[in-house]
C-alpha positions as CSV (number, residue, x, y, z in Angstrom):
1,M,0.0,0.0,0.0
2,K,2.8,2.4,0.9
3,R,4.4,1.8,-2.5
4,F,1.2,2.8,-4.4
5,F,0.7,5.8,-2.0
6,F,4.2,7.1,-2.7
7,F,4.0,6.4,-6.4
8,G,0.7,8.4,-6.5
9,L,2.4,11.3,-4.7
10,L,5.2,11.3,-7.2
11,L,2.7,11.2,-10.1
12,L,0.8,14.0,-8.6
13,A,3.8,16.2,-8.1
14,A,5.0,15.5,-11.6
15,S,1.6,16.3,-13.2
16,G,0.9,19.5,-11.4
17,C,-2.8,18.8,-11.8
18,E,-5.5,20.1,-9.5
19,S,-8.0,17.8,-7.8
20,P,-11.4,18.1,-9.3
21,T,-13.0,17.5,-5.9
22,S,-10.9,19.5,-3.5
23,P,-9.3,22.9,-3.6
24,A,-5.6,23.3,-3.1
25,P,-4.7,23.2,0.6
26,N,-3.8,26.5,2.4
27,P,-0.1,26.2,3.1
28,R,-0.6,28.4,6.1
29,P,-3.3,27.2,8.6
30,G,-5.6,29.9,9.8
31,P,-7.7,32.6,8.1
32,S,-7.1,33.1,4.4
33,G,-6.2,36.5,3.1
34,P,-3.1,38.4,2.2
35,L,0.2,37.1,3.7
36,P,1.7,39.1,6.5
37,A,4.5,41.5,5.8
38,P,7.9,39.8,6.0
39,T,9.9,40.5,9.2
40,S,13.0,41.6,7.2
41,P,13.7,42.7,3.6
42,L,13.7,39.6,1.4
43,N,16.6,39.1,-0.9
44,Y,18.3,36.0,-2.3
45,A,21.8,37.2,-1.4
46,S,21.1,36.9,2.3
47,I,20.2,33.2,2.1
48,V,23.4,32.0,0.2
49,G,24.7,28.9,2.1
50,V,23.9,25.4,3.1
51,Y,20.6,24.8,5.0
52,D,18.7,21.9,6.6
53,L,15.1,22.1,5.4
54,S,12.2,20.8,7.4
55,E,8.6,21.1,5.9
56,T,5.6,20.1,8.0
57,I,2.5,19.0,6.1
58,T,-0.5,20.6,7.6
59,G,-2.9,20.6,4.6
60,F,-3.3,18.0,2.0
61,D,-5.8,16.6,-0.6
62,P,-7.2,13.5,1.1
63,V,-7.5,11.7,-2.3
64,W,-3.7,11.0,-1.9
65,G,-4.1,9.4,1.5
66,D,-3.7,10.6,5.1
67,L,-0.5,12.7,5.4
68,T,-1.2,13.7,9.0
69,G,2.1,14.1,10.7
70,H,4.2,13.7,7.6
71,R,7.0,16.0,6.7
72,F,9.7,16.6,4.0
73,T,13.3,17.0,4.8
74,A,16.2,18.0,2.5
75,V,19.6,19.8,2.4
76,L,19.6,23.1,0.4
77,T,22.8,24.5,-1.1
78,L,22.2,28.0,-2.3
79,A,24.4,30.4,-4.2
80,E,23.4,33.7,-5.8
81,G,20.8,32.8,-8.5
82,V,21.5,29.0,-8.4
83,G,21.2,26.2,-6.1
84,T,20.7,22.5,-5.5
85,F,18.9,20.3,-3.1
86,S,19.8,16.8,-1.9
87,D,18.3,14.0,0.1
88,L,14.7,15.2,-0.3
89,R,12.6,12.7,1.7
90,L,9.0,12.3,2.7
91,L,8.8,11.0,6.3
92,D,5.8,9.5,7.9
93,A,4.4,10.5,11.3
94,G,6.9,8.0,12.9
95,G,9.9,9.6,11.2
96,K,10.4,6.7,8.7
97,T,11.1,7.4,5.1
98,V,8.1,6.7,2.9
99,E,9.1,4.1,0.3
100,G,11.1,5.5,-2.5
101,P,14.6,6.8,-3.0
102,P,15.6,10.3,-1.8
103,R,15.6,12.9,-4.6
104,D,18.3,15.4,-5.6
105,G,18.0,18.2,-8.0
106,S,18.3,21.9,-8.9
107,V,16.7,24.8,-7.2
108,T,15.2,27.6,-9.4
109,W,15.0,31.0,-7.9
110,A,12.1,33.3,-8.8
111,T,10.1,36.3,-7.7
112,W,6.4,36.2,-7.7
113,A,3.9,38.8,-8.6
114,R,3.7,40.1,-5.1
115,P,6.6,42.4,-4.6
116,G,9.1,41.2,-2.0
117,T,8.0,37.5,-2.3
118,L,10.8,35.0,-3.0
119,V,10.1,31.5,-4.2
120,L,12.5,28.5,-4.4
121,D,11.3,25.8,-6.8
122,L,12.5,22.3,-6.2
123,G,11.0,21.0,-9.4
124,R,7.9,18.8,-9.8
125,N,5.7,21.7,-8.6
126,H,7.4,21.7,-5.2
127,N,7.7,25.4,-4.1
128,L,9.0,27.1,-1.0
129,V,7.4,30.6,-0.6
130,I,9.8,32.5,1.6
131,E,8.0,34.9,4.0
132,E,10.7,35.8,6.5
133,I,14.5,35.8,6.7
134,D,16.3,36.2,10.0
135,E,19.5,38.2,9.3
136,P,22.2,38.5,12.0
137,E,24.0,41.7,12.7
138,N,27.1,43.0,10.9
139,G,26.1,41.8,7.4
140,Q,26.3,38.1,8.2
141,M,24.2,35.7,6.2
142,A,20.8,34.5,7.3
143,A,20.7,32.0,10.1
144,R,17.3,30.7,9.0
145,F,14.5,31.5,6.6
146,A,10.9,30.3,6.7
147,G,7.5,30.4,4.9
148,G,5.0,28.1,3.3
149,I,5.2,25.1,1.0
150,N,3.0,24.2,-2.0
151,V,3.4,20.9,-3.6
152,A,1.4,20.7,-6.9
153,G,-1.4,22.6,-5.2
154,H,-2.3,19.5,-3.1
155,I,0.1,19.6,-0.1
156,G,0.8,22.6,2.0
157,G,2.3,23.7,5.3
158,P,5.1,25.7,6.9
159,F,8.8,25.2,6.4
160,V,12.0,26.3,8.1
161,A,15.5,26.2,6.6
162,T,18.3,26.4,9.2
163,R,21.8,27.3,8.2
164,R,24.4,24.6,8.9
165,T,27.3,25.7,11.0
166,P,30.7,25.2,9.3
């Protein structure tokens, strides 16, 4: 059953289709409406580095199964305008990898229509919408950045990317 569930998730992410019966999940639980203003100016230069990514699934289309307690993890390596991710995994509520190999790939950087919004695209319609960047004093690089995820319009929730210490 897990194999078919995971295969279905991969097909869903690759297709980018919307469910005819359910609207896309809100990646941010709570009332809908405009996103809050970011806590710091958003710019890609401030998030250059290597980060541990943790995405918590809080909204999902139930046609793909019960994703309660599931999360994605990965390692992001970001440079100005380019980036990669490695070891992208979907973990179940118990912390075990859902069947299937971890995925590696390129990160595409984009700005969306809303000024000041940054998006990292991990491919297969897996987007990180950056809403806040914590920037240390003295021009250091960001220690963390956070926001909401959207996977093919069917999976949503918050994410946090924490800088790895050298």
